[in-house]
C-alpha positions in Angstrom: -8.1 8.3 -19.6 -5.1 6.5 -18.2 -3.8 3.2 -20.1 -0.6 1.5 -19.1 1.1 2.2 -21.9 1.5 5.7 -20.9 2.8 5.1 -17.1 6.8 5.4 -16.8 8.2 1.4 -16.8 10.1 2.7 -14.0 7.3 3.2 -11.7 6.9 0.7 -9.0 4.2 -1.4 -8.2 2.5 -3.7 -5.3 0.5 -6.6 -6.6 -1.5 -7.2 -3.9 -4.3 -10.0 -3.0 -8.3 -8.9 -3.7 -9.9 -11.2 -2.0 -13.4 -10.6 -3.0 -15.2 -9.0 -6.2 -16.5 -6.2 -3.5 -13.0 -5.6 -2.5 -12.3 -4.5 -6.2 -16.0 -2.4 -6.2 -14.6 -0.9 -3.3 -11.2 -0.2 -4.9 -13.5 1.0 -8.3 -16.3 3.4 -6.6 -15.0 4.4 -3.4 -11.3 5.1 -4.7 -9.4 2.8 -1.6 -8.1 -0.4 -0.3 -7.4 -2.1 2.8 -4.2 -3.9 4.1 -4.2 -5.2 7.5 -1.4 -3.9 9.4 0.1 -6.8 10.8 0.5 -8.3 7.6 1.3 -5.5 5.5 4.6 -5.7 3.5 7.2 -3.3 4.8 6.8 -0.5 2.1 3.8 0.8 0.9 4.6 4.1 -0.6 4.5 2.5 -3.9 3.4 4.0 -7.6 0.6 1.6 -8.5 -1.6 -0.9 -6.7 -2.5 -4.2 -9.1 -5.2 -6.1 -8.2 -4.1 -9.7 -8.2 -8.3 -11.3 -8.4 -8.4 -14.7 -5.9 -11.0 -17.7 -6.5 -13.5 -15.8 -4.9 -13.9 -14.1 -8.4 -16.4 -15.4 -11.3 -14.5 -17.7 -13.4 -13.3 -16.1 -16.2 -12.2 -13.6 -14.0 -10.2 -15.8 -11.3 -6.6 -16.5 -10.5 -5.2 -13.2 -12.4 -4.8 -9.3 -12.6 -6.9 -7.4 -14.4 -6.4 -4.0 -13.3 -3.9 -1.6 -11.7 -4.3 2.1 -9.9 -2.3 4.9 -8.9 -2.0 5.4 -5.1 -2.6 8.7 -4.1 -1.4 8.5 -0.5 -2.4 6.3 2.5 -3.1 6.6 6.3 -3.6 4.0 9.2 -7.0 3.4 10.4 -9.4 0.7 11.7 -11.4 -2.0 9.9 -14.5 -0.5 11.5 -13.6 2.5 10.4 -13.4 1.4 7.3 -16.3 -1.2 6.7 -19.1 0.2 9.0 -21.3 -2.5 7.7 -18.9 -4.7 9.4 -19.5 -3.3 13.1 -19.4 -6.6 15.0 -16.2 -8.2 12.4 -13.7 -10.4 15.0 -11.1 -8.0 13.0 -13.0 -4.7 13.4 -10.8 -3.2 15.8 -7.7 -4.0 14.2 -5.1 -1.3 12.3 -5.4 -1.2 8.9 -3.7 0.9 6.0 -6.1 2.6 3.7 -4.6 3.4 0.7 -5.9 6.2 -1.7 -6.4 5.5 -4.8 -7.2 6.9 -8.8 -9.4 5.2 -11.1 -8.8 1.7 -11.8 -7.1 1.3 -15.3 -7.3 -1.9 -17.1 -4.9 -3.9 -18.5 -4.6 -4.6 -22.7 -4.8 -8.1 -21.1 -4.7 -10.0 -17.9 -2.0 -11.6 -16.3 -3.1 -15.1 -15.2 -1.9 -17.1 -12.1 -0.1 -19.4 -14.2 0.9 -21.9 -11.4 1.0 -19.5 -8.5 -2.6 -19.4 -6.8 -1.6 -18.6 -3.8 -0.3 -14.6 -3.0 0.6 -12.4 -0.7 2.6 -9.0 -1.9 4.6 -8.9 -4.5 6.7 -5.9 -6.0 7.1 -5.1 -9.4 7.6 -2.5 -11.8 5.3 -1.0 -14.8 7.6 -2.5 -17.4 7.3 -6.1 -15.8 3.2 -5.6 -16.0 3.6 -4.5 -19.2 5.6 -7.6 -20.2 4.2 -10.0 -18.4 2.8 -13.7 -19.7 1.7 -14.7 -16.2 2.1 -13.6 -12.2 5.3 -15.5 -12.3 7.0 -12.6 -14.5 6.3 -10.0 -12.1 8.7 -10.2 -9.1 12.0 -8.8 -9.5 15.0 -11.3 -9.6 18.0 -9.8 -12.1 19.8 -6.9 -11.9 16.3 -4.7 -11.6 16.1 -6.0 -7.7 18.9 -3.4 -6.3 17.3 -0.6 -8.1 14.1 -1.8 -7.0 15.1 -2.3 -3.3 16.7 1.2 -2.9 13.9 2.8 -4.6 11.3 1.3 -2.1 13.9 2.2 0.8 14.0 5.7 -0.3 10.6 5.8 -0.4 10.1 4.3 3.3 12.6 7.0 4.6 10.6 9.7 3.2 6.9 8.7 4.2 8.2 7.5 8.4 10.6 9.8 8.9 10.6 12.9 10.3 13.9 15.0 10.7 14.3 17.7 13.6 15.3 20.6 11.3 11.7 20.3 8.9 10.1 20.5 11.9 8.5 24.6 13.5 10.3 25.9 16.3 7.9 26.0 19.4 8.7 28.2 22.4 8.0 26.2 25.6 6.9 28.4 29.0 10.1 27.6 31.6 7.5 26.8 34.5 5.4 23.8 32.2 8.9 23.0 31.5 9.8 23.0 35.2 6.7 20.8 36.1 7.4 18.5 33.1 10.8 17.9 35.1 9.3 17.4 38.2 6.8 14.8 37.6 9.4 12.7 35.5 12.4 13.3 37.7 14.7 14.4 35.0 15.3 17.6 35.3 16.6 19.2 38.8 14.7 21.7 40.3 14.0 25.3 38.6 
């Protein structure tokens, strides 16, 4: 069983809102979490996702972080594909990131919101998770900020960039190329 103490301090964490207990159950039982594409943070290629439990959680579990999970990958899909019991939902056709997760890891002590109740996404590190007394301790504001942003930029480039020399060489039929050229008007007649 993984514990927070066994995770490298430099591991990148995205704190994300978990609006309903059902969302935490989905993460625990089905191993995924959803983020609407239109409100997603710029980089979702992080090591861990921490679940900020909002006001719809029971007393004693709301407005705090109790769990995190390893992020194993992500894909783009629709809400309808994710939540098949909500096909009539107004946002059913909207695109969502589906983050594949490992098992939930309980924090030794919950991190309460303190004065912060409204949260969207916060980037942090495991070291900050380990040392936090409240949510305000998690954002990176000091000298670590440039290191964090550099790591996030590198991950964004790795996850979204295809280089021509990484792609296989595929020979194309010259007749097909000529036809495509004529249709597009960009290549001269062959």
